Structure formats: structure tokens, C-alpha cells
DOBA-735142 format. One record per residue (C-alpha): residue number from 1; residue in three letters; y, z, x. Coordinates in nm, 2 decimals, padded with zeros to 4 digits. Example, Ala and Ser with C-alpha at 12.3 -4.5 7.8 and 13.67 -1.06 7.14 Angstrom:
! residues 2
<selum><k>1</k><r>Ala</r><c2>-00.45</c2><c3>00.78</c3><c1>01.23</c1></selum>
<selum><k>2</k><r>Ser</r><c2>-00.11</c2><c3>00.71</c3><c1>01.37</c1></selum>
***
This chain:
! residues 249
<selum><k>1</k><r>Met</r><c2>18.38</c2><c3>12.00</c3><c1>05.16</c1></selum>
<selum><k>2</k><r>Pro</r><c2>18.57</c2><c3>11.69</c3><c1>05.30</c1></selum>
<selum><k>3</k><r>Lys</r><c2>18.45</c2><c3>11.56</c3><c1>05.62</c1></selum>
<selum><k>4</k><r>Glu</r><c2>18.62</c2><c3>11.63</c3><c1>05.94</c1></selum>
<selum><k>5</k><r>Val</r><c2>18.82</c2><c3>11.29</c3><c1>06.02</c1></selum>
<selum><k>6</k><r>Lys</r><c2>18.76</c2><c3>11.19</c3><c1>06.35</c1></selum>
<selum><k>7</k><r>Ser</r><c2>19.02</c2><c3>11.08</c3><c1>06.60</c1></selum>
<selum><k>8</k><r>Leu</r><c2>19.09</c2><c3>10.80</c3><c1>06.77</c1></selum>
<selum><k>9</k><r>Val</r><c2>19.01</c2><c3>10.96</c3><c1>07.10</c1></selum>
<selum><k>10</k><r>Thr</r><c2>18.69</c2><c3>11.13</c3><c1>06.98</c1></selum>
<selum><k>11</k><r>Ile</r><c2>18.58</c2><c3>10.73</c3><c1>06.80</c1></selum>
<selum><k>12</k><r>Ser</r><c2>18.69</c2><c3>10.62</c3><c1>07.17</c1></selum>
<selum><k>13</k><r>Gln</r><c2>18.50</c2><c3>10.85</c3><c1>07.36</c1></selum>
<selum><k>14</k><r>Glu</r><c2>18.12</c2><c3>10.78</c3><c1>07.15</c1></selum>
<selum><k>15</k><r>Thr</r><c2>18.22</c2><c3>10.42</c3><c1>07.22</c1></selum>
<selum><k>16</k><r>Ile</r><c2>18.23</c2><c3>10.40</c3><c1>07.58</c1></selum>
<selum><k>17</k><r>Ala</r><c2>17.90</c2><c3>10.70</c3><c1>07.58</c1></selum>
<selum><k>18</k><r>Lys</r><c2>17.71</c2><c3>10.43</c3><c1>07.41</c1></selum>
<selum><k>19</k><r>Cys</r><c2>17.88</c2><c3>10.15</c3><c1>07.62</c1></selum>
<selum><k>20</k><r>Leu</r><c2>17.83</c2><c3>10.31</c3><c1>07.96</c1></selum>
<selum><k>21</k><r>Glu</r><c2>17.61</c2><c3>10.02</c3><c1>08.12</c1></selum>
<selum><k>22</k><r>Phe</r><c2>17.90</c2><c3>09.75</c3><c1>08.05</c1></selum>
<selum><k>23</k><r>Ile</r><c2>18.21</c2><c3>09.93</c3><c1>08.25</c1></selum>
<selum><k>24</k><r>Thr</r><c2>18.30</c2><c3>09.87</c3><c1>08.54</c1></selum>
<selum><k>25</k><r>Asp</r><c2>18.70</c2><c3>09.88</c3><c1>08.59</c1></selum>
<selum><k>26</k><r>Val</r><c2>18.89</c2><c3>10.21</c3><c1>08.41</c1></selum>
<selum><k>27</k><r>Gly</r><c2>19.22</c2><c3>10.05</c3><c1>08.51</c1></selum>
<selum><k>28</k><r>Cys</r><c2>19.46</c2><c3>10.38</c3><c1>08.45</c1></selum>
<selum><k>29</k><r>Val</r><c2>19.28</c2><c3>10.57</c3><c1>08.17</c1></selum>
<selum><k>30</k><r>Pro</r><c2>19.32</c2><c3>10.94</c3><c1>08.34</c1></selum>
<selum><k>31</k><r>Tyr</r><c2>18.96</c2><c3>11.13</c3><c1>08.43</c1></selum>
<selum><k>32</k><r>Ser</r><c2>19.04</c2><c3>11.38</c3><c1>08.16</c1></selum>
<selum><k>33</k><r>Leu</r><c2>19.02</c2><c3>11.13</c3><c1>07.84</c1></selum>
<selum><k>34</k><r>Leu</r><c2>18.68</c2><c3>10.99</c3><c1>08.08</c1></selum>
<selum><k>35</k><r>Lys</r><c2>18.52</c2><c3>11.27</c3><c1>08.12</c1></selum>
<selum><k>36</k><r>Asp</r><c2>18.31</c2><c3>11.36</c3><c1>07.74</c1></selum>
<selum><k>37</k><r>Ser</r><c2>18.18</c2><c3>10.95</c3><c1>07.76</c1></selum>
<selum><k>38</k><r>Phe</r><c2>18.07</c2><c3>11.00</c3><c1>08.18</c1></selum>
<selum><k>39</k><r>Lys</r><c2>17.88</c2><c3>11.33</c3><c1>08.08</c1></selum>
<selum><k>40</k><r>His</r><c2>17.59</c2><c3>11.11</c3><c1>07.94</c1></selum>
<selum><k>41</k><r>Ala</r><c2>17.57</c2><c3>10.83</c3><c1>08.27</c1></selum>
<selum><k>42</k><r>Thr</r><c2>17.28</c2><c3>10.86</c3><c1>08.44</c1></selum>
<selum><k>43</k><r>Pro</r><c2>17.27</c2><c3>10.90</c3><c1>08.79</c1></selum>
<selum><k>44</k><r>Gln</r><c2>17.32</c2><c3>10.49</c3><c1>08.90</c1></selum>
<selum><k>45</k><r>Gln</r><c2>17.61</c2><c3>10.43</c3><c1>08.58</c1></selum>
<selum><k>46</k><r>Leu</r><c2>17.77</c2><c3>10.75</c3><c1>08.72</c1></selum>
<selum><k>47</k><r>Tyr</r><c2>17.73</c2><c3>10.55</c3><c1>09.09</c1></selum>
<selum><k>48</k><r>Arg</r><c2>17.85</c2><c3>10.19</c3><c1>08.98</c1></selum>
<selum><k>49</k><r>Ile</r><c2>18.13</c2><c3>10.37</c3><c1>08.84</c1></selum>
<selum><k>50</k><r>Glu</r><c2>18.31</c2><c3>10.57</c3><c1>09.10</c1></selum>
<selum><k>51</k><r>Lys</r><c2>18.18</c2><c3>10.29</c3><c1>09.38</c1></selum>
<selum><k>52</k><r>Met</r><c2>18.43</c2><c3>10.04</c3><c1>09.14</c1></selum>
<selum><k>53</k><r>Asn</r><c2>18.69</c2><c3>10.29</c3><c1>09.08</c1></selum>
<selum><k>54</k><r>Pro</r><c2>18.74</c2><c3>10.51</c3><c1>09.43</c1></selum>
<selum><k>55</k><r>Glu</r><c2>19.05</c2><c3>10.69</c3><c1>09.18</c1></selum>
<selum><k>56</k><r>Ile</r><c2>18.78</c2><c3>10.95</c3><c1>08.97</c1></selum>
<selum><k>57</k><r>Met</r><c2>18.61</c2><c3>11.02</c3><c1>09.27</c1></selum>
<selum><k>58</k><r>Ala</r><c2>18.80</c2><c3>11.30</c3><c1>09.37</c1></selum>
<selum><k>59</k><r>Glu</r><c2>18.74</c2><c3>11.50</c3><c1>09.04</c1></selum>
<selum><k>60</k><r>Ser</r><c2>18.39</c2><c3>11.30</c3><c1>08.87</c1></selum>
<selum><k>61</k><r>Asp</r><c2>18.26</c2><c3>11.54</c3><c1>09.15</c1></selum>
<selum><k>62</k><r>Glu</r><c2>18.14</c2><c3>11.86</c3><c1>08.88</c1></selum>
<selum><k>63</k><r>Leu</r><c2>17.94</c2><c3>11.55</c3><c1>08.74</c1></selum>
<selum><k>64</k><r>Trp</r><c2>17.67</c2><c3>11.57</c3><c1>08.98</c1></selum>
<selum><k>65</k><r>Leu</r><c2>17.57</c2><c3>11.89</c3><c1>08.91</c1></selum>
<selum><k>66</k><r>Pro</r><c2>17.31</c2><c3>11.83</c3><c1>08.62</c1></selum>
<selum><k>67</k><r>His</r><c2>17.17</c2><c3>11.51</c3><c1>08.81</c1></selum>
<selum><k>68</k><r>Cys</r><c2>17.10</c2><c3>11.77</c3><c1>09.12</c1></selum>
<selum><k>69</k><r>Leu</r><c2>16.97</c2><c3>12.06</c3><c1>08.90</c1></selum>
<selum><k>70</k><r>Met</r><c2>16.67</c2><c3>11.73</c3><c1>08.82</c1></selum>
<selum><k>71</k><r>Phe</r><c2>16.52</c2><c3>11.80</c3><c1>09.13</c1></selum>
<selum><k>72</k><r>Lys</r><c2>16.32</c2><c3>12.21</c3><c1>09.13</c1></selum>
<selum><k>73</k><r>Asp</r><c2>16.36</c2><c3>12.25</c3><c1>09.44</c1></selum>
<selum><k>74</k><r>Ile</r><c2>16.74</c2><c3>12.23</c3><c1>09.46</c1></selum>
<selum><k>75</k><r>Arg</r><c2>16.76</c2><c3>12.45</c3><c1>09.13</c1></selum>
<selum><k>76</k><r>Asp</r><c2>16.55</c2><c3>12.73</c3><c1>09.26</c1></selum>
<selum><k>77</k><r>Glu</r><c2>16.79</c2><c3>12.71</c3><c1>09.54</c1></selum>
<selum><k>78</k><r>Tyr</r><c2>17.08</c2><c3>12.72</c3><c1>09.33</c1></selum>
<selum><k>79</k><r>Glu</r><c2>17.00</c2><c3>12.95</c3><c1>09.09</c1></selum>
<selum><k>80</k><r>Tyr</r><c2>16.82</c2><c3>13.23</c3><c1>09.26</c1></selum>
<selum><k>81</k><r>Asn</r><c2>16.94</c2><c3>13.21</c3><c1>09.64</c1></selum>
<selum><k>82</k><r>Gly</r><c2>17.24</c2><c3>13.17</c3><c1>09.57</c1></selum>
<selum><k>83</k><r>Leu</r><c2>17.32</c2><c3>12.80</c3><c1>09.75</c1></selum>
<selum><k>84</k><r>His</r><c2>17.48</c2><c3>12.50</c3><c1>09.65</c1></selum>
<selum><k>85</k><r>Lys</r><c2>17.77</c2><c3>12.60</c3><c1>09.53</c1></selum>
<selum><k>86</k><r>Asp</r><c2>18.00</c2><c3>12.41</c3><c1>09.66</c1></selum>
<selum><k>87</k><r>Pro</r><c2>18.12</c2><c3>12.07</c3><c1>09.39</c1></selum>
<selum><k>88</k><r>Lys</r><c2>18.29</c2><c3>11.86</c3><c1>09.68</c1></selum>
<selum><k>89</k><r>Gln</r><c2>17.88</c2><c3>11.83</c3><c1>09.79</c1></selum>
<selum><k>90</k><r>Trp</r><c2>17.66</c2><c3>11.79</c3><c1>09.48</c1></selum>
<selum><k>91</k><r>Arg</r><c2>17.67</c2><c3>11.45</c3><c1>09.53</c1></selum>
<selum><k>92</k><r>Asp</r><c2>17.56</c2><c3>11.38</c3><c1>09.87</c1></selum>
<selum><k>93</k><r>Thr</r><c2>17.32</c2><c3>11.65</c3><c1>09.74</c1></selum>
<selum><k>94</k><r>Tyr</r><c2>17.15</c2><c3>11.44</c3><c1>09.48</c1></selum>
<selum><k>95</k><r>Leu</r><c2>17.21</c2><c3>11.10</c3><c1>09.73</c1></selum>
<selum><k>96</k><r>Arg</r><c2>17.09</c2><c3>11.25</c3><c1>09.98</c1></selum>
<selum><k>97</k><r>Lys</r><c2>16.74</c2><c3>11.41</c3><c1>09.77</c1></selum>
<selum><k>98</k><r>Tyr</r><c2>16.71</c2><c3>11.09</c3><c1>09.60</c1></selum>
<selum><k>99</k><r>Gln</r><c2>16.69</c2><c3>10.92</c3><c1>09.97</c1></selum>
<selum><k>100</k><r>Glu</r><c2>16.46</c2><c3>11.14</c3><c1>10.06</c1></selum>
<selum><k>101</k><r>Asn</r><c2>16.19</c2><c3>11.12</c3><c1>09.73</c1></selum>
<selum><k>102</k><r>Glu</r><c2>16.24</c2><c3>10.72</c3><c1>09.78</c1></selum>
<selum><k>103</k><r>Arg</r><c2>16.14</c2><c3>10.74</c3><c1>10.12</c1></selum>
<selum><k>104</k><r>Lys</r><c2>15.83</c2><c3>10.94</c3><c1>10.02</c1></selum>
<selum><k>105</k><r>Arg</r><c2>15.77</c2><c3>10.73</c3><c1>09.74</c1></selum>
<selum><k>106</k><r>Gln</r><c2>15.72</c2><c3>10.42</c3><c1>09.97</c1></selum>
<selum><k>107</k><r>Leu</r><c2>15.53</c2><c3>10.60</c3><c1>10.22</c1></selum>
<selum><k>108</k><r>Val</r><c2>15.24</c2><c3>10.61</c3><c1>09.96</c1></selum>
<selum><k>109</k><r>Lys</r><c2>15.32</c2><c3>10.32</c3><c1>09.79</c1></selum>
<selum><k>110</k><r>Glu</r><c2>15.23</c2><c3>10.13</c3><c1>10.16</c1></selum>
<selum><k>111</k><r>Lys</r><c2>14.92</c2><c3>10.35</c3><c1>10.16</c1></selum>
<selum><k>112</k><r>Val</r><c2>14.78</c2><c3>10.32</c3><c1>09.86</c1></selum>
<selum><k>113</k><r>Lys</r><c2>14.85</c2><c3>09.93</c3><c1>09.84</c1></selum>
<selum><k>114</k><r>Ser</r><c2>14.71</c2><c3>09.95</c3><c1>10.24</c1></selum>
<selum><k>115</k><r>Gln</r><c2>14.38</c2><c3>10.16</c3><c1>10.04</c1></selum>
<selum><k>116</k><r>Tyr</r><c2>14.33</c2><c3>09.84</c3><c1>09.79</c1></selum>
<selum><k>117</k><r>Ser</r><c2>14.32</c2><c3>09.59</c3><c1>10.05</c1></selum>
<selum><k>118</k><r>Lys</r><c2>14.06</c2><c3>09.77</c3><c1>10.24</c1></selum>
<selum><k>119</k><r>Ile</r><c2>13.82</c2><c3>09.88</c3><c1>09.94</c1></selum>
<selum><k>120</k><r>Gln</r><c2>13.93</c2><c3>09.49</c3><c1>09.86</c1></selum>
<selum><k>121</k><r>Thr</r><c2>13.75</c2><c3>09.33</c3><c1>10.20</c1></selum>
<selum><k>122</k><r>Glu</r><c2>13.48</c2><c3>09.57</c3><c1>10.18</c1></selum>
<selum><k>123</k><r>Lys</r><c2>13.41</c2><c3>09.45</c3><c1>09.86</c1></selum>
<selum><k>124</k><r>Ala</r><c2>13.45</c2><c3>09.06</c3><c1>09.92</c1></selum>
<selum><k>125</k><r>Ala</r><c2>13.23</c2><c3>09.09</c3><c1>10.26</c1></selum>
<selum><k>126</k><r>Arg</r><c2>12.96</c2><c3>09.25</c3><c1>10.00</c1></selum>
<selum><k>127</k><r>Ser</r><c2>12.99</c2><c3>09.00</c3><c1>09.75</c1></selum>
<selum><k>128</k><r>Ile</r><c2>12.81</c2><c3>08.63</c3><c1>09.70</c1></selum>
<selum><k>129</k><r>Lys</r><c2>13.02</c2><c3>08.32</c3><c1>09.81</c1></selum>
<selum><k>130</k><r>Val</r><c2>12.96</c2><c3>08.02</c3><c1>09.64</c1></selum>
<selum><k>131</k><r>Leu</r><c2>13.00</c2><c3>07.76</c3><c1>09.92</c1></selum>
<selum><k>132</k><r>Gln</r><c2>13.18</c2><c3>07.36</c3><c1>09.71</c1></selum>
<selum><k>133</k><r>Ser</r><c2>13.11</c2><c3>07.17</c3><c1>10.03</c1></selum>
<selum><k>134</k><r>Val</r><c2>12.96</c2><c3>07.23</c3><c1>10.35</c1></selum>
<selum><k>135</k><r>Val</r><c2>13.06</c2><c3>07.50</c3><c1>10.58</c1></selum>
<selum><k>136</k><r>Pro</r><c2>13.24</c2><c3>07.31</c3><c1>10.88</c1></selum>
<selum><k>137</k><r>Thr</r><c2>13.02</c2><c3>07.39</c3><c1>11.24</c1></selum>
<selum><k>138</k><r>Lys</r><c2>13.27</c2><c3>07.47</c3><c1>11.55</c1></selum>
<selum><k>139</k><r>Lys</r><c2>13.26</c2><c3>07.04</c3><c1>11.64</c1></selum>
<selum><k>140</k><r>Arg</r><c2>13.34</c2><c3>06.89</c3><c1>11.29</c1></selum>
<selum><k>141</k><r>Thr</r><c2>13.60</c2><c3>07.01</c3><c1>11.10</c1></selum>
<selum><k>142</k><r>Tyr</r><c2>13.58</c2><c3>07.05</c3><c1>10.74</c1></selum>
<selum><k>143</k><r>Glu</r><c2>13.75</c2><c3>06.72</c3><c1>10.64</c1></selum>
<selum><k>144</k><r>Ala</r><c2>13.44</c2><c3>06.51</c3><c1>10.84</c1></selum>
<selum><k>145</k><r>Ala</r><c2>13.16</c2><c3>06.73</c3><c1>10.66</c1></selum>
<selum><k>146</k><r>Arg</r><c2>13.37</c2><c3>06.72</c3><c1>10.35</c1></selum>
<selum><k>147</k><r>Arg</r><c2>13.34</c2><c3>06.32</c3><c1>10.40</c1></selum>
<selum><k>148</k><r>Ser</r><c2>12.99</c2><c3>06.33</c3><c1>10.54</c1></selum>
<selum><k>149</k><r>Thr</r><c2>12.92</c2><c3>06.53</c3><c1>10.17</c1></selum>
<selum><k>150</k><r>Met</r><c2>13.08</c2><c3>06.31</c3><c1>09.99</c1></selum>
<selum><k>151</k><r>Ser</r><c2>12.90</c2><c3>06.01</c3><c1>10.11</c1></selum>
<selum><k>152</k><r>Lys</r><c2>12.50</c2><c3>06.20</c3><c1>10.06</c1></selum>
<selum><k>153</k><r>Leu</r><c2>12.60</c2><c3>06.30</c3><c1>09.77</c1></selum>
<selum><k>154</k><r>Phe</r><c2>12.70</c2><c3>05.90</c3><c1>09.72</c1></selum>
<selum><k>155</k><r>Gln</r><c2>12.39</c2><c3>05.79</c3><c1>09.83</c1></selum>
<selum><k>156</k><r>Gln</r><c2>12.18</c2><c3>05.98</c3><c1>09.66</c1></selum>
<selum><k>157</k><r>Ser</r><c2>12.32</c2><c3>05.89</c3><c1>09.27</c1></selum>
<selum><k>158</k><r>Lys</r><c2>12.31</c2><c3>05.57</c3><c1>09.40</c1></selum>
<selum><k>159</k><r>Arg</r><c2>11.98</c2><c3>05.56</c3><c1>09.37</c1></selum>
<selum><k>160</k><r>Glu</r><c2>11.96</c2><c3>05.80</c3><c1>09.07</c1></selum>
<selum><k>161</k><r>Ala</r><c2>12.12</c2><c3>05.45</c3><c1>08.89</c1></selum>
<selum><k>162</k><r>Asp</r><c2>11.89</c2><c3>05.24</c3><c1>09.09</c1></selum>
<selum><k>163</k><r>Lys</r><c2>11.63</c2><c3>05.40</c3><c1>08.95</c1></selum>
<selum><k>164</k><r>Val</r><c2>11.70</c2><c3>05.43</c3><c1>08.61</c1></selum>
<selum><k>165</k><r>Ala</r><c2>11.83</c2><c3>05.09</c3><c1>08.63</c1></selum>
<selum><k>166</k><r>Ser</r><c2>11.46</c2><c3>04.99</c3><c1>08.76</c1></selum>
<selum><k>167</k><r>Ile</r><c2>11.27</c2><c3>05.11</c3><c1>08.48</c1></selum>
<selum><k>168</k><r>Tyr</r><c2>11.51</c2><c3>05.01</c3><c1>08.19</c1></selum>
<selum><k>169</k><r>Gln</r><c2>11.48</c2><c3>04.61</c3><c1>08.33</c1></selum>
<selum><k>170</k><r>Ser</r><c2>11.10</c2><c3>04.69</c3><c1>08.43</c1></selum>
<selum><k>171</k><r>Thr</r><c2>10.90</c2><c3>04.49</c3><c1>08.19</c1></selum>
<selum><k>172</k><r>Lys</r><c2>10.67</c2><c3>04.64</c3><c1>07.93</c1></selum>
<selum><k>173</k><r>Lys</r><c2>10.30</c2><c3>04.52</c3><c1>07.87</c1></selum>
<selum><k>174</k><r>Pro</r><c2>10.14</c2><c3>04.52</c3><c1>07.57</c1></selum>
<selum><k>175</k><r>Asn</r><c2>09.84</c2><c3>04.81</c3><c1>07.47</c1></selum>
<selum><k>176</k><r>Thr</r><c2>09.51</c2><c3>04.66</c3><c1>07.42</c1></selum>
<selum><k>177</k><r>Phe</r><c2>09.46</c2><c3>04.94</c3><c1>07.22</c1></selum>
<selum><k>178</k><r>Ser</r><c2>09.56</c2><c3>05.22</c3><c1>07.10</c1></selum>
<selum><k>179</k><r>Gln</r><c2>09.52</c2><c3>05.59</c3><c1>07.26</c1></selum>
<selum><k>180</k><r>Asn</r><c2>09.58</c2><c3>05.80</c3><c1>06.97</c1></selum>
<selum><k>181</k><r>Ile</r><c2>09.43</c2><c3>05.67</c3><c1>06.61</c1></selum>
<selum><k>182</k><r>Arg</r><c2>09.52</c2><c3>05.72</c3><c1>06.31</c1></selum>
<selum><k>183</k><r>Ala</r><c2>09.35</c2><c3>05.69</c3><c1>05.94</c1></selum>
<selum><k>184</k><r>Pro</r><c2>09.58</c2><c3>05.47</c3><c1>05.76</c1></selum>
<selum><k>185</k><r>Ser</r><c2>09.74</c2><c3>05.65</c3><c1>05.44</c1></selum>
<selum><k>186</k><r>Gln</r><c2>09.81</c2><c3>05.44</c3><c1>05.14</c1></selum>
<selum><k>187</k><r>Phe</r><c2>10.20</c2><c3>05.49</c3><c1>05.16</c1></selum>
<selum><k>188</k><r>Asn</r><c2>10.29</c2><c3>05.36</c3><c1>05.54</c1></selum>
<selum><k>189</k><r>Glu</r><c2>09.98</c2><c3>05.10</c3><c1>05.55</c1></selum>
<selum><k>190</k><r>Ser</r><c2>10.21</c2><c3>04.82</c3><c1>05.41</c1></selum>
<selum><k>191</k><r>Tyr</r><c2>10.45</c2><c3>04.91</c3><c1>05.69</c1></selum>
<selum><k>192</k><r>Arg</r><c2>10.22</c2><c3>04.97</c3><c1>05.97</c1></selum>
<selum><k>193</k><r>Pro</r><c2>10.19</c2><c3>04.63</c3><c1>06.24</c1></selum>
<selum><k>194</k><r>Lys</r><c2>09.87</c2><c3>04.53</c3><c1>06.22</c1></selum>
<selum><k>195</k><r>Ile</r><c2>09.69</c2><c3>04.55</c3><c1>06.59</c1></selum>
<selum><k>196</k><r>Ile</r><c2>09.50</c2><c3>04.19</c3><c1>06.70</c1></selum>
<selum><k>197</k><r>Pro</r><c2>09.24</c2><c3>04.23</c3><c1>06.96</c1></selum>
<selum><k>198</k><r>Val</r><c2>09.30</c2><c3>04.06</c3><c1>07.28</c1></selum>
<selum><k>199</k><r>Val</r><c2>08.99</c2><c3>03.86</c3><c1>07.34</c1></selum>
<selum><k>200</k><r>Pro</r><c2>08.87</c2><c3>03.86</c3><c1>07.64</c1></selum>
<selum><k>201</k><r>Thr</r><c2>08.85</c2><c3>03.48</c3><c1>07.81</c1></selum>
<selum><k>202</k><r>Ile</r><c2>08.51</c2><c3>03.31</c3><c1>07.99</c1></selum>
<selum><k>203</k><r>Pro</r><c2>08.67</c2><c3>03.16</c3><c1>08.23</c1></selum>
<selum><k>204</k><r>Pro</r><c2>08.46</c2><c3>02.82</c3><c1>08.27</c1></selum>
<selum><k>205</k><r>Arg</r><c2>08.26</c2><c3>02.71</c3><c1>08.48</c1></selum>
<selum><k>206</k><r>Pro</r><c2>08.40</c2><c3>02.50</c3><c1>08.82</c1></selum>
<selum><k>207</k><r>Val</r><c2>08.28</c2><c3>02.14</c3><c1>08.78</c1></selum>
<selum><k>208</k><r>Val</r><c2>08.16</c2><c3>02.04</c3><c1>09.13</c1></selum>
<selum><k>209</k><r>Ala</r><c2>08.29</c2><c3>01.67</c3><c1>09.18</c1></selum>
<selum><k>210</k><r>Ala</r><c2>08.01</c2><c3>01.42</c3><c1>09.32</c1></selum>
<selum><k>211</k><r>Pro</r><c2>08.10</c2><c3>01.29</c3><c1>09.64</c1></selum>
<selum><k>212</k><r>Pro</r><c2>08.23</c2><c3>00.97</c3><c1>09.65</c1></selum>
<selum><k>213</k><r>Ala</r><c2>08.04</c2><c3>00.63</c3><c1>09.74</c1></selum>
<selum><k>214</k><r>Thr</r><c2>08.08</c2><c3>00.50</c3><c1>10.06</c1></selum>
<selum><k>215</k><r>Lys</r><c2>08.00</c2><c3>00.14</c3><c1>10.15</c1></selum>
<selum><k>216</k><r>Lys</r><c2>07.74</c2><c3>00.25</c3><c1>10.34</c1></selum>
<selum><k>217</k><r>Leu</r><c2>07.57</c2><c3>00.45</c3><c1>10.14</c1></selum>
<selum><k>218</k><r>Lys</r><c2>07.56</c2><c3>00.18</c3><c1>09.89</c1></selum>
<selum><k>219</k><r>Lys</r><c2>07.38</c2><c3>-00.01</c3><c1>10.10</c1></selum>
<selum><k>220</k><r>Gln</r><c2>07.09</c2><c3>00.21</c3><c1>10.21</c1></selum>
<selum><k>221</k><r>Gln</r><c2>07.02</c2><c3>00.25</c3><c1>09.87</c1></selum>
<selum><k>222</k><r>Ala</r><c2>07.00</c2><c3>-00.15</c3><c1>09.82</c1></selum>
<selum><k>223</k><r>Val</r><c2>06.77</c2><c3>-00.05</c3><c1>10.07</c1></selum>
<selum><k>224</k><r>Glu</r><c2>06.51</c2><c3>00.15</c3><c1>09.92</c1></selum>
<selum><k>225</k><r>Asp</r><c2>06.52</c2><c3>00.00</c3><c1>09.64</c1></selum>
<selum><k>226</k><r>Lys</r><c2>06.38</c2><c3>-00.28</c3><c1>09.73</c1></selum>
<selum><k>227</k><r>Thr</r><c2>06.11</c2><c3>-00.15</c3><c1>09.93</c1></selum>
<selum><k>228</k><r>Lys</r><c2>06.00</c2><c3>00.03</c3><c1>09.66</c1></selum>
<selum><k>229</k><r>Pro</r><c2>05.66</c2><c3>-00.11</c3><c1>09.49</c1></selum>
<selum><k>230</k><r>Arg</r><c2>05.83</c2><c3>-00.20</c3><c1>09.13</c1></selum>
<selum><k>231</k><r>Thr</r><c2>05.57</c2><c3>-00.04</c3><c1>08.87</c1></selum>
<selum><k>232</k><r>Glu</r><c2>05.55</c2><c3>-00.18</c3><c1>08.53</c1></selum>
<selum><k>233</k><r>Pro</r><c2>05.60</c2><c3>00.02</c3><c1>08.30</c1></selum>
<selum><k>234</k><r>Lys</r><c2>05.33</c2><c3>00.22</c3><c1>08.09</c1></selum>
<selum><k>235</k><r>Lys</r><c2>05.22</c2><c3>00.04</c3><c1>07.75</c1></selum>
<selum><k>236</k><r>Pro</r><c2>05.14</c2><c3>00.25</c3><c1>07.45</c1></selum>
<selum><k>237</k><r>Val</r><c2>04.80</c2><c3>00.33</c3><c1>07.41</c1></selum>
<selum><k>238</k><r>Ala</r><c2>04.78</c2><c3>00.16</c3><c1>07.06</c1></selum>
<selum><k>239</k><r>Met</r><c2>04.89</c2><c3>-00.18</c3><c1>07.24</c1></selum>
<selum><k>240</k><r>Val</r><c2>04.67</c2><c3>-00.13</c3><c1>07.46</c1></selum>
<selum><k>241</k><r>Asn</r><c2>04.37</c2><c3>-00.07</c3><c1>07.20</c1></selum>
<selum><k>242</k><r>Phe</r><c2>04.52</c2><c3>-00.45</c3><c1>07.07</c1></selum>
<selum><k>243</k><r>Asn</r><c2>04.51</c2><c3>-00.66</c3><c1>07.33</c1></selum>
<selum><k>244</k><r>Ile</r><c2>04.14</c2><c3>-00.52</c3><c1>07.45</c1></selum>
<selum><k>245</k><r>Phe</r><c2>03.99</c2><c3>-00.60</c3><c1>07.08</c1></selum>
<selum><k>246</k><r>Lys</r><c2>04.19</c2><c3>-00.93</c3><c1>07.10</c1></selum>
<selum><k>247</k><r>Glu</r><c2>03.97</c2><c3>-01.01</c3><c1>07.39</c1></selum>
<selum><k>248</k><r>Leu</r><c2>03.61</c2><c3>-00.88</c3><c1>07.26</c1></selum>
<selum><k>249</k><r>Ser</r><c2>03.70</c2><c3>-01.10</c3><c1>06.88</c1></selum>
***
């Protein structure tokens, strides 16, 4: 059985239903041709199209009934109580209910936001804070406290740098002996530097210099030499015996 060929009107209506987001001005197209396409429109799309095309608002009231029945209370009143039967009120009924729900949603949102902010405030009050700088007092501003902190850090870093520089610049004293002595091995004996023991030096005895001889001392010494009796030097015993033997002969 051959497929039914769609008419140009049906194809146009299907195309319009797929592109309702981009429709603005419908021009002089009658509402009867747009009705089937606008049934697929969302409440926001239908409200926008009616606002831009006021001439179709008199006939498009029936399109708002499905949107009104989306709310449970309105649907119950429509089905069981026989209310909301006037098509002229369906647009206003939907808009009124929509605004009411938006107000309730906004109140709930603000309440949740306030509760969340309260929880965050309590959590921040109980949390541990890591301060990056000194807390300014009442008499000092934050900038002053920050400058003082920076100056203290600079002074501390300068002291550390001077300390390190003094360590590297100081002359190392040679070790006279090794603290840890290990037995030499054949492998590293040739590479080990020879340690020459330091011989302790004996300081020389101080030389007592004789006092310089003055003229007065020289004269006194010469006088003493004259007054002393001269003693002949002793002769050897052999020479004395030879002299005695010579006299006797």
C-alpha cells in the first residue's frame, strides 16, 4: 500500500512545530493554520508569540488549558468541582498560578540560602585560621603591621646569611691527629694521604744580656786589679823536683 503523500500545509505545520523557538511575527497567516503547530509550544513560547502577535490572542485561549491542567490543584478543581470552565480565563489562571509558584520558589530559595550562610558562618568561627601576617592592633594599621613583619623577616634572613658567610669564610685549622683510626688496606693505602706528625717545638732559653760596661765600672775594676797581690802560677811537680835535684848537685 503506497504511503500517503503529505500536503504542503501539513509539512509547513510540522516545520513550524520544530522551529517554534525562532518564530516571532506570523504576519497575516490565519490562526486556523497555526493552531496545530502552536499546540506543541511551551507556555513561555506561546506567551512570547502572543505578545508579538496580538491579533491571534482572541482565538488562542484554548491553547492554555493543557498548561493550566499541569497544576494539580487546578486539575482537581476542573475535573471534580467543575471550575475553570471559561476559556477566556485560562491564560490569566495559568499566569497567576505560575507567579504564585515563582514567589514560593523564591522564598524557599532565600530560606535555604540564609540557612546555608548561617552554617558557613558557624563553621568559619569554629575553624582554625592560618594568619599570613601579624594581626594589627587598635593603634596600628594593617600596613604598619605588615611593614614591621617584613623588617623583622629581613633582619632575621640577614643574620642567617651572615652566619652562613662566616662559616665559609673562617680558616680551618689542620687536625694534628685523626679521631677515627682505621687499619689501612692494600687498595686504598696508595691513595691515602700521609699524615706527618707535628713535632712540638721547644722554645729556646732566654739569653740574659750582660749589662753594658760603663767607664766608672772599668776604672773600679782596674783599681781592684792593682790592689790584689799577684800570685805566681803553680809549677808542675816534675819541674819542682828537677830544680831541687839541680841545687843538691
